[in-house]
N, C-alpha and C positions, 0 to 999 in steps of 0.2 A: 672659338673657345678662349683664346688668349685675351680677346677684346672683352669678353664677359668678365674674366677675372680682373682685368684692369678696371672695369667700371665698378666692380664690387669693392675693390680696394680703394678706389677714389672716393667711393661713398663712405668709407670708414675714416676719412680724414677728420671728420668731426670729433673723433675720439682723441685726437692729439691736442689736448688742451694744455698739457704740461710739458710739451716738447719745446725745447729752446734751441734754436739753430744759431750757431756762431760760425762765421765764415772767416777763415784766415787765408790771406793771399800774400804770396811772396814772389820775388822776381825769379829766384832759382827754381822753385817748384811750387805747385799748388797743393795745399793740404786743408782738408775740411775737419771740423770738430763739432760734434752734436752732444747734447745732454738729454738723458731720459731717466725716468724714475724706475726703480726695480718693481717687479711684479706686475708690469703693465701687460695688457692682453696681447695675444698673438695677432699679427696683422696691423699693429699700430705703426703709423708713419714716423720714421726717424727724421728724414729730410730729403729734399729733391737734389740728389747728388749731381745729376746731369745739368740741371739748371745752374747749380752753384759752381760747377766746373766749366760751364759754358760749352757743353757738348751738344752736338746735334742729336736730338732724341730720335730723329727718323733713321739715323745710321746705327743706333745702339744694338738693334737686333741683328743687323747684318754683321756688325763687328763683334758680336757675341760678348756684350758687356756683362760682367759677372763679378761676384765676390769670391776671391780665392781663399779657401780655409782648409786646414788639415783635419778639422773635426768632422766626423761623419754626420753630426747633427749640429750644423752651424746656428749661431744665434740670429744672424741677419741674412737678408737676401735682397738683390736689386731687380726691379721689374724692368725688362728690356724694352718694354713698350713706352714707358714714361720716364725711366731713369730715377725712380723714387726708391729710397732705402726703407725696407720694412723689417719689423721684429718677427723672427720665425717662431719663437716660443717664449714662454714666460721666463724672465731672467731673475735669479736669486742672487743679489749682490754678495751675500755672505758665502755663497757657494763659489762664485766666480773670483772674488777678490779677498775672501777671508776677512781678516781684521785690518786691512789697509785703510788708511784714512781717506785716500782718493782712489776710486776704481775707474781705470781707463782701459778700454778695449780697442786695440788697433786692428783696422780692417784694410786689406789690400784689394783694390778693384782693378780689373784688367780689361783693355780693349785690344782687339786684334785688327790687323790690316789697316794701318800699321799698328805695331804693338805699343801700347801706352799703359803705364802703371800709375795709379793715383791712390794715395793713402787717406783713409778716413778714420778719425779718432772719435769714439763714442764714450762719454762719461756716464756711468750708472750712478745715479744719486740714491742715497740710503733713505728708507722709510722705517718707521717704528713698527716692525712686524714681528718682533720677538720679545718674549717676557724674560726677566731675569730668572735663573734657575740655580739651585745649590747642588753641589756634588752628591749630597745625601739628603733624602727627604726627612730623615730623623737622625738626630745626633744624641748619643748618650755620654754623659759626663759623670764620673765618679769622684766625689769630693768628700773628704773626711770632715766629720763634724768638728774636728779640732782646728781646722783651717781658720786663720784670723781674717777679719775684714780687710779689704784692699787687695786681696789676691786677684790676679788677672788670668783669664783663660782665653787665648786667641782661637778664633773659629775660622774655618775655611770660607773664603769670600764667595759671593755669588757671581756668575758669569752671564753676560748678555751678548748674543751673537751680533746685535746691532753695534754701531760705532758712534763715536762723537757724543753728541748730546743725548742720543738714544741708548747709551750704555748705562750701567748701574751708577746711580748718583747718590743714593742714601740708603741707610738701614734704620729699622725701628724694632724695638723689643716690647713684647707684651708686658702689661703692668704686673709687678710683683713686689714683694717686700724685701727680698734678699739680694737681687742683682740689678745692675744698671749696665748700659751699653756705651762703649766708646768706639769711634770709627777712625781708623788710621788710613790716610791717603798715601799710596805708594806710587803715585804718578802713573806711568804706563801700566803698572801691574794692578791698577785699580785700587779700590778702597776695601780695607780689611776690618771685619767686626771683632770687637774684643769684649768678653764678659768680665765684669768687675764685681767681686763680692763686697757688698756694702753692709751686710748684717750677718752675724754669726749663725751658723746652722746648728740645729738640735735634732738628731735622728729620732729621739723618743717623742718629739712633738710632730715632726713630719719626716717620713723616711724618704720622700722623693718630692721633686718640684718639676712641673711641666711649664716650659716657656715656648713662645712662638717668635722666631726672628723673621722679619719681613724685609726684602730687598726691593728698592724702587728705582726705575730708570727715569730719563728726563723727558719722556713723551708727554703730550698733552691730549688726553689725560694720561698720566703715567701708568705703565704696566708694572706688575709686581710678582714676586715669587716668595714662597714661604718654606721655612724649615722648622720642624718641631725639635725642641731640645729637652731631653729628659735628664734631670740632675738627680743622681742617686747619692744619698747621704750615707757615707760609710761610718760604721759604729766605732766608738771608743769605749773601753771598759770604764765607765764613770758612774755605775749604779751597783749597789750591793743587793744580794738576794733579800727578799722580804717574805716571812712566813705568813700564811693566810689567817692564822689564829694567834692570839696573844698567849692563850693557855691551852694545852692539850691534856685532857683528863679523861680516861676511859676506865671501864670495868671489864674484867676478864674472868670467866668461870674457870675454876680449877679443873685440871684434867682435860683442858682444851686440847683437841688433836693437834699433832705436829703439823705445821703449815697454816694453822688458823690465823687469819688476819687480826691483829690487835688494834691497830690504828694506821691510818695513812696520813703522814704529814705532807703539806704542800707549800711550796715557796715559788715566788716569781722574781724575775730579773728583767728590768726594762731594756737592758742591752740586747744586742743582736748577735747571732752566730755563737761562737764559743764564749763570748763575753756574757751571753744570756743563757747559756746551757748550764743547768744546775745539777749537782750530784750531792747525795746525802751520805752521812756516816755518823757513827757514834762519836761523842765528844771524847777529849783526852782524859776526862775525869771519870769515865765509866769504868767500873771494876771488871775484872776478868770473869767473875761469876755470871754477870749479865750477858757476856758474850756466849755462854753455853746455853742460856735460856731463850734468848731472843736473837733475831736476825733482822737486818734492815736492807731493803732493796735500794741500791745507790741511785738508780734511775727514777723509780716511782715514789720513793719515800715510804714504802709499805713496810710496817714492822710486823713480823710474823713470829709464831711460837716455834722454837727450835727444839725444845725438850719438854719433859713433863713439868707442869706447874702444880705445886702442892700448896694448898691453902694453909695446911698445918705448919709448914716450914716458914712461910713469909706471906703476909697478906697485902703488902704494898711495895711497889717499885717506882723509882724515879730515875729516868734515863735522859741524859743530855744528848740532843740531836744537833748536828752541825750541817748547814747548807752552804756550799761553796760554788762559785762559778768557775769556768775553765779559761778565764782570760790569762794573758801573759803574766799579769800580776794579779792572781785570783783574790777576790773579795769574799769574806766569810761572815755568816750570821749563825748564832746558836740559840736553841730553844729547848726547854725541859718538857718531857712527857711523863705524866703521872699515871701509873697503871694500878688500879685497885682490884685485888683478887677476891672473887666471890665464891663462898663455899657452896657446893652442889651435892645433891643426892646421887652419889656415884657408885652405890652398891645395890644391885638388883636382888630380889628375894630368890632363894633356892628351893626347889621342890624335890622331895624324895618320897618314893613309893616304898613303904616298908612291908606291906603284905598285899598280895594281889591274886585273884582268881580269874584266869583269862577266859573261862567258859562258865556260862550260867544257864540253867534250863529255862525254857520259855514259860513254864508254869510256876516260876518262883513268885512268892508273895511280895507285895510292896514292903520295903524296909529291909530287904535282904542285903547284907553287907557284901560288897564286891572287892573293896580295897581299903587300906589304911594309908593316909598321906600325912607327911610332916613338912613344914615349911620353915625357913630360916632366913634372916636378913642381918648382915654384918653392921648395918648402920644402927644408930641409936635414936631415941626420941621418936618423933613422928616419922622420920625417915626409916625407922626400923619396925614400925607397926605394920603388920601385913593383913590384907583382906584376901581370902581365897574364894573363887567362884568357878562355876561351870556353866556352859550354854544352857538356855532355858528350853530349847525344843527337843530335848532328849528325856527318856523316862528314867533319868538318874538325878541324884541330888547329893550335895555335900552337907554332911551333918557335923557341926563342931563337937570336939571331944572335950572331956573334962580337963585334960592337960592342955596348956596353952600351945598354940600353933600346931595342933593335931586335928585332923578331920577324917571322917569316914565317908566313903563313897557307897551309897545305898541306892536301891531301886525305889522309885516313887510312884510307879504305875505299872499295871500288868504289861508283860512283854508278849510280842507276837512275832515269831520267827518268820512266818510267811510274809509279813509286811516288811520287816527289816531283820536281817540275820547277823548284822555286824555293825558295831558302833565304834567310831574313833572319837574318844572323849578328850576334849582339850580342857585342861585345868589351868586356870590363870591365877597367879599370885601377884598382888599389887600392893606396894607400900603407900604410906600417906605423905611422902615427901612432895616437894614442889620444885620441878615437876615430878610426878610419881614415876617410879620405875616398876616394871612388871616383867614376869617371866612366865613361860608356858611349858606345859608338859602334856604330851598326848599318849594315852594308853588305849589299847584295843581290847574290846570286850566282844566275845563271840556268844551268840544266843544259840544254845543247842536245841535240837528238834524234839518235840513230843508228838505222838500220834494223835492229833486232835482235829484232823480234817478227813472227811469221807471222800472217796473218789467221786468225781463229777464228770458226767457224760457231756460231750460237746454239744449234743442236741437232745432235746426231750420234748415230745417223743421223736423217734426216728421214723421216717417214711421212706420206703423203698418201692420201686417199680421194677418188676421182673417180667421179662417176656416169656410167655409159655413155651414149652418144648425146650427148656434149658437143658444143658448137658449135666447129668448127675455127677456129683463129685467136684464140680467147678465152683469157684468162689462167686457168690452172688452179691454180697454187700459186706460192709465193714462198720463196726461200731468202735468208738474210741472214747476212753475216759482218762482223766488226768487227776493227780493228787498233789496238792500244794505242799505236802510234807516232802521229806527227802529220804534218800537211802531206802532201807527196807520198809519204812513207813509209806513210801510212795510207790513201791513195787506192786503192780496191779495184776490180778488174774481174773478171767471171765468164765462164766458158765451160763447156760440157758436153763431157765426154770421149766422143769418137766412137769406138766399138769395133765392128768388123765381126763380132765373135764372135756365135754363134747366140743366146746368152742376152741380148744387148744390142741387138737390132735395133730395139726400140721407141724408143731414144734418137734415132734418125734422124727420128722424127716429132715431136720437141720442139725448141723454140728458146728461148734465154734472153737477156734484156736484160743486156748486159755491165755496165751502170751500176748497176742496182738489183736484179738477181737475179730478176726477174719471168719466170716460165716459162710459155710458151704452147704449146698442143697444135695441131699442124698438121693433125690428122685426128681423127675421132670414134672413141672406143673402143667395142668391143663386148664385153660381159661374157661372152657365150657363146663368144667366140673367144679373148680374153686376159683373164685374171682378175687377174694381178699381174705386175709387171716391176720391174727395178732399173736404175739408171744412176748416174753419178758427176758431180759438179760441182766445178770447181776455181776457187778464189778467189786472185787474185794481186795483190800491192801494186805500187806504182810506184817503190819505192826502188831504190837502186843499191848492190849487186845486189838484184834483186827476190826476195821470199819468197812462197811459196804454200802452200796446204793444200787438201785435197779432202774431200768428204763424200759418203756413200752416201745415195741417195734411193730409198726403197721406195714404190711406187705400187700401190694396190689399187683395182680397178675395182668399183664398186658396181652392183648389178643394178637395172634398171627393168622395169616390166611392159610389155614389148614383144613377148612371144610368147604367142599364144593357146593354149588347151588343145588337146591332141591326143587324139582318140578311139582307144582301143585295141580296144574291143569295144562294139557290133557293128561288124564291118568286112567289107564285101563283097569279092568277088574282083576287082572293078574299082577297089578302093581307097576307095570311098565309105562313109560311116558309116551303113550300112543293114543290117538283119537281119530274119529271119522266125523267129518262135517259134510252135510248135504245142503246145497244151495241151488236155487232155480237157475237155469241157464240164461234167463232173460234179465238178470240183475244188472244194474248200471255200475259204472266205475265208481269206486269209493265205498262199495258195499262192505260192511263189516262181516267177515267170515267167522272169525273166532278171536279169542284173546288167550295167549299163553301166559300163565301165572307161575311165578317161582319166587323163592326166597333163599337167603343165605344166612346161616347162624352167626357168621362173623359180622363185624361192625365196620363202620367207616368205609374207606375205599374197598376193603375186603368184602363188604356186604353190598356194595353198589353194583347192580346187575345191568348188563346190556344184552340186547337180543339182536340176532343176525340170522339170515337165511344161509344155511350151510349147503343144502341140496334143494333143487326145484326142477320141475320138468320144463317149465316155460317161464323165463324171467320177466316176460312182459305182462303176465296175468296177475301176479300177486305181489303185494308189497308188505313189508314188516316194519312197524315203528320200533326203533332200537331201544326206546325208553319204556314204552308201555306194553310191548309185546302184542299189540293188535295187528291182525292180519286182514288186509282189505284188498278188494279187487282194484287193479290198475286200469282196466278197460272192460268193455262189454264183451261177452263171449260170442264166438261165431260158430257156424255149423262145422267148421273144420277143426275146432278145438276138441281135444280128447275129453272124454267124460270123467276121467279120474286123474287126479294130480297128487303127487306125494311131495310134501314139504318137510324138510328136516331143519329144525330151529336149534341154533347153538346159543346157549345161555352161559355167559361167563362173567366173573366178578372183575374188579379193578385192582386186585392186589398186585404187589410187585412181581410175584409169580402167579399169574392168573390160573384159577381153577374153573372148570366148566362142566356143563351137562347138556344133553340134547333131548329134544322132544320131537316126535313125528306126528304130523297132522296130514291125514288123507282127505282131500276135498273131492267130493263127488258132485257132478253136475246132473240134475234131473230136470225132466220136462216140467213146465209150470202146471200143466193140467193134471199130471199124474201125482205130483207131490205138493200141490199148493196147500191143501188142508194140513197134511202132515208137517210140511215145512213151517206153516204158520204156527201150528201148535208147538213144534219143537223150538222155533225161534222165540216164541213167547216164553216158553219154559226156560230156555237158555238165558234169555234176557232177564227174566225174573231172578233166575239163579245167580246171574252175574251181578245184578244190582244188589241182590241180597248179600252176596259175598263181599262186595265192596263196602256196603253199609256195615256189615259185621266187622270187617277189619278196621274200619274207621272208628267204630264205636269202641272196639278194644283198645286202639291206640290212644284215643282221647281219654278214655276212662283210666288207662294206666298212668298217663301224664298227670291227670287230675289227682288220682290217689297219691302219686309220688309227691306232688306239690303239697297236698294236705299233710302228709307225713313229715315232709321237710319243715313246714311251718310249726308243727307240734314239737319236733325235735329242737328247733331253734328256740322256741319259748322255754322248753325244759332246760336247755343249756344256759340261757340267760339267767334262769332262776338258780340253777345249781352251781354255775361258774366252774364246771368240771373241766379239768385239763386233759381228760382221757381222749385220745385221738378218735376212738370209735364213736363216742357220743358226739363229737364235733362233726364227723364226716359221714357216718352211717346211721340209718334209721334203726336197724336191728342187727343182731349178730349174724343172721343167715341171709342178709341182703346180698344179692348176687353181684352188685356193683356195675351192671351194664344196662344199656338201653338196647332194645331189640333192633333187628335189621330194618331197612327202609322198605316202604310199600309205595309204589307209584300208581297214580291214577290221573285221568284226564277229566277236566271240566271245561266244556266249551272249547275255546282255542288255547287254553292254558294247561300246562302240565305241572302237577304238584308231587311232592315227595314227603311222606310222613315218616317220622322216626319214632319207633316204640321204645319201651323201657329196657334197652339193653346196651346203652352207651357206657363206655368205660368212665368211671369216676375220676380217673387220672388223666383223662383226655380233655382237650379244649377244642372249640369250634373255630376254624379259621375264618375271620370276617371277610366277606366279599366272595367266598367260594361257594360251591353247592352245599346245601345244608347237610347232606349226608357225609360230608368230608370231615373226618376226625383226624387230628394230629396227636400222636402219642408222645408225651414228654420223654426227654433223654433221661435214662436212669441215673446218669452221673450228675445231673443238675437238680435232681429232685430235692436233695437235702438243702441246696442253696435257695430253692424257691419255696420251701415249705412255709416259712414265716410270711411270705408275701401273698400266699393264697389263703384268703379268709373263707370262713364257712358261708358267709353271705354270697361271695362270688361263686362258690360252688353251686349253691341253690339257684342262683340266677342263671348259670349256664345250663342247668337241668330243666328248670321250669320254662325257660324261654326257647327250648329246643322243640319246635313244633313242625312248621312246614315253610318251605321257601320255593319260589319259582325256579325251576331247574333250567 
């Protein structure tokens, strides 16, 4: 390991180009001296100490040859293998020897067995590895502008860590017009720079000067350091204030408010600080009277009004203004300000109402006098000439009077209290001055009411829907009227027109509250008896004379499920729903035994009938179609089946509370040979009768719809021609029209089942799209009045004429 280090260090001998070995030998003792440059690399060879001392290098390691040093990190060490002195780390001459001209490092080397001490002296030679530097990077000098040329200002010298020729050798100053540089040599203390003023300073021309001082050492090339010098020129009060204008002349309106700015004078001073700070004041020649009228701001030079200015007292003022600086010996400048007073129109017209009627009837004729008005203006000439006016969007006008400055307030168009009952009239009086002055006065005029409006109903006509079986004495509907008048003229009472004519008998069963128009029914209505009726209500106000109006009220009775189904077949001679059917025993499954027929006077779901077997002897023999009422065999008969079977059929409607009826059919089984002929005859007769009945009902239904359609078309044409607003002519064909379509009739054609609806459907009902055709929805009575306008007569006809049949 030691051998490898030795070889590596021997290989670095080539780095010692600058090492100079000097051997000193004396009789008393032997001492070596070497010279090296600072900042050389670690491991650089200083000299072969063993060779120079004549030591046996083979015994160096055995004798523990070494450099003795009290420093924990020595600068040098000796290799015990070859006796060569090496540099342990980089050496900074300025760190080791500071500013010494010669830097010598004394080393003591020791050999043991026997003990020998040898001294080695190493001189560290300086290199130019530092630049000059100033104590301050920037220096500020304050010099008064009054300082004379030739003044000297000594600066702190620059320092260089190097010594000898590599220390600071010279200074240079940047080019300028006011300063030059002198350098004073103080021997060991170095060279000191001195600034010399060679041209007078003027702060008003340049308030500061920036210089750059450069220090140079003796290296080749030389290294340098710089310091910025800021010279601030101090001010001297050598300039008087100067006003911005030669002449100040302004115009001021009389009666200008206190605090109004008249004029602002401005002055500048080229000096600085207090020498350039200006304050303003009135001159010594200003009279005491002006001090009461005007004021001047000492800082801004703003002249303001202090008291009332009256043109009639004086129309022109000349004020002497003084501007002074705040220097130790203040300098002053004076200037005159001329203020010309301008006469103004300073009196506004005055309006006085001499006679006034605060209330006027709405039927007053145009030209009626409401008030007398007089105006006055204290000014004279054009400033005292007054023009009086009123806004144009009111039914009033000002009429000039024969007497000057007198006007009459009169109506110019008819009044309508219902449109506007109160007017705040603003009368404006304006003089002809420049600028004109004006004043306003507001008077309130109330328009009193006259009974000129009849009561108006909220709807015309009214349409109400009342469910049958209503409770007698309960409120069924409400009519309401309003009157645009006020007080007694708007107080309304109601009564029903009692007419003994045939078409208005139902009005006798109604009573109305005269105060609020609430109508109660004195009896229950029956949909099957009366389906619609009409009456009239009169609303009368309490004015003098009283005014009234009437409205037509159309009432439609809505059906309830209060009638049970009626059995049409089977029907016995005594009127009971019973019948006997005989069929051969050998019929196949699906044989039509009979068909139960029934109808319901009600409409919609209330009249939609469903059939079901309530009682039967054998559930496997017979089946009942729930929609058509047809009874068919489910299987063929066997010998064990009984000869007589009793079937009880339940027929019920689809009302919220269903009503029902029952029919009994007794089916007898006969032998084919015994009853073949009779059965054929009976079956043929029954079939003919069944077909005849179906055809008959179908013809009646289609005929009714056709007649209703034709009547509707005729009524529509009549309405278009007459343009009548009567509700009955719009919605009904005739006064005794029952207002309903009859119950549904079901029949089968092939594999489809149909339902016909005859002429008994409620006119106030609508068909729900997408549901069974016999489904009717009755409108909510509370919403009828809101939907009245949206239901046209054509929509009503369309809902009636298109109600035919639909697949159930």
